[in-house]
N, C-alpha and C positions, 0 to 999 in steps of 0.2 A: 317545601322546606320553610321552616319558621324562622323569622328574623327577629333578633332581640331589638327592642326599642331603646334608644338613649333615654335615660331619665331626665327629667327637667333640670336636675342639679348639675348635670355634666355640661362642660364647656368644650367646644371643639378646640383643637390645638391651633394657636395662631402662628404666624410665620416667624416670630421672634423667639419662640420657645427654645431653650437651651443656650441662648446667647447671654453674655455678661450684661448685667443691667447697665443702662446708659447713665453716664455721669452728667449732671447738669453743668452748664457753662460756669456757674459760680464755683461749684466744687472742683471743676477741672482747673480753673485759675488758681484756686487755693492750693490744690495739690502741686501745681507747677511752681508756685511761689515757695512752698515748703521744701520741695526738692532742690530748687535753686539755692535756697538759703542754706540747706544742709551741705551742698557742694561748696558754696562760698565759705562757710564756716570751717569745712575741712581744709580748704586751701589756706585760709588765714591761719588756722591752727598749725599747719605744717610750716608756714613761714615763721610764725612766732617761735616754734620749737627750734627751727634752723637758726634763727637769730640768737636765741638763747645759747645754743650749742656753740656758735661762733664766738659769742661773747665770753663764754667759759674758756674756750681755747686761747683766746687772746689774753685773758687774765692769767692763765697758766703760763703762757709764753712770757708775759711781762715779769712774772715772778722768777722765771728762769734767766731773764736778761737784765733785770734792774741794777744788779751790782756792776755788770759790764758797762751799762749806760752811765752810772755814777762815776766810773773811772774815766770814761771818755769826756765827761763834763769837767771833772776836776783836773785831769792831766793833759787833755787835748782841746779844751775850750769848746766842746760841742755846744752849740746854741739850740734852744728848745725847738725853733721852727725848722732847723736843718734836719735832713734825713740822716740816719745812721743805719748800719747793718750789724746785726749780731748773728754769728754762726754758732750753732749748738751741735757739735759732733756727737754728743751723747744721745740726743734725740734725732739726729740727722734732719735738722730743720734750720731754716734761715729766717730771721725776723727783720722786718723793716720797721724802724723806729722813727717816730716824730712826735714832738710835744709830750715826751714822757709816756708814750703809749705805743703798743704794737699795732701797726696799721695793716700789716700783711704777714702771712705765714706761708713759707714755701717748703716743700720737701726737697731734700738734696742728697747727694752722695759725697762724702769726704773720702780720704785715702783708705784703701783696704789694708794698708800697713800701719794705720794709726796716726797719732799726732806727734809731730817733731819738726824741727827747723833746720837740721843739717842738710847741706847740699848732697845730693845723691841718695838720700834716704827714701825718696818717693813718698814721704809722709806729708800730711797737711800741716802747714805751720800754724802755730798759735800766736796770740798777741794782737797788737793793734796794727792795722794796715790802713791804707787809703787806696781808692781807685785812681790809679795813675793814668790809665788810658782806657777809652771805650772804643771798640773796634767792631765794625760790621753793621752800622746803621743802615737800615732799609734793604739789606740783602734778603733773599728769599729764605723763609724758614726751612731748616734742614741743610742749608749750604755748608759744605765742609771747608774748613780753613786749614791751610798748611803754612807754617811759619807766620801765622797771623794774617795771611793773605787769602781772600775768598777764592775758591776754585769754581769750576763749572759743575762739580759733582754735588748733587742734592740727594740726601738720603731720607727715607721714611723712618720714623721712630719704631723701635722694637719694644713692644709693650709686654712681652713675656720676660721673665727674669733670666736672660741669656747673656753671658759674658762672651763677646765676640773676639776677645783678645786684641782688639784694636782700640786705641785710646783716641778716637776721633773727637775733634773739637768742631761743634756746629753752631750755626745761627747767630750768636753774639759772643763777644769776649769783653770782659772787664778785667784788665790786667792790674794786679795788686802790687803795691810797694810797701815794704815794711817800714814802721815808724819807730822801732825800738832797736837801737844799736846793740850788737852782739847777741840779740835774740832772734830778730827776723830781718835785720839790716846789717850789711857789712860782710866781710870775707867769711866764706864757709857757711853762712846762714841766710844769705840775702834772698828774700822772697821774690823780688823783681827779677834777679838774675836766674832764679830757679824756674821762671816762667809760670808762676802761680796765678791762675785765672779763676774767675767765676765764668762758666761757659755752658753752652748747651751740649747735649749728648744724644746719640741715637739709642743708647741703652737705657731707655726710660723705664723699662721693667725692673731695673736695679736701683732706681731712685728710692730713697728711704732706708738704704743700708750702705755701708762703706763699699766702694767699688772703684774709686778713681786711683790715679797714679800720683796724687798729691793735690790736684786742683779741687775746686768745688763745682760739682756737676749739678745742672738743673734740667728740668724738662724744657723743651724748646719754646713752647708758648709762655712758660713762666719766665724764662730768661729774657724774652722780649719785653714782658711787662716790667720786670725789674730794670732792665736797660733803659726803658722809657721813663722810669720814675726817678731814679737817682742820678745826680750829676757826677761828672769827674770831680775828684777830691773828696767824695763821701768817705767818712770813716767806717772801717770794717773791723769789728772786734771778733776774732776767732777764739773761742773759749778752749782752754786746755783741759777738755773733758772727753775722755775716751768713750767710744760707743760701747753700749752694754746690751 
């Protein structure tokens, strides 16, 4: 049998045939730096966009609340460095104000029956209030209160939009007192006597829409943050703007 001879131009296959070409150390380092730079740029870009979005939200919230703040300054002597709260039932939001700026925005739930000050209406009262009492400092998140006393019952938040038909008060209470006679203070309209609170709720899935029986509901972690931020005596302006 005759054997074909390899021509002198042919080269035997070496052991690295079919493998990706090796990258030099310099190219490898350059590639790594470029990849890292792209990742960092992406993260920074996301943070910048998030910051810009937050700034836009706060500017919008300030436009929604500046008339209320001006009223608190002119009629209730709100000082620039003092905290104030503006509740916007139309947007179902609560704004923390300091130095003529919105420093925090929280989603809330006001009354499912709307805005009103009459006793027995189960509506969220409008007008100027103050935080008369703060109750529940240091109790476990999710603790259920009965008649403003913490119980041993601790509940988990329900994140689905489910109405349990229980108006449980959880985690923290800020009990409001009306500042305007015949509007939210006095016989038949008194917010304090109506037990109007800012408080936590297990029905977190309903936050962002009217769902309460008159109080201002917050998510449990949010109500802790607010409780720890604002002192007793803080002015609270609840706008007379119905949810849409």
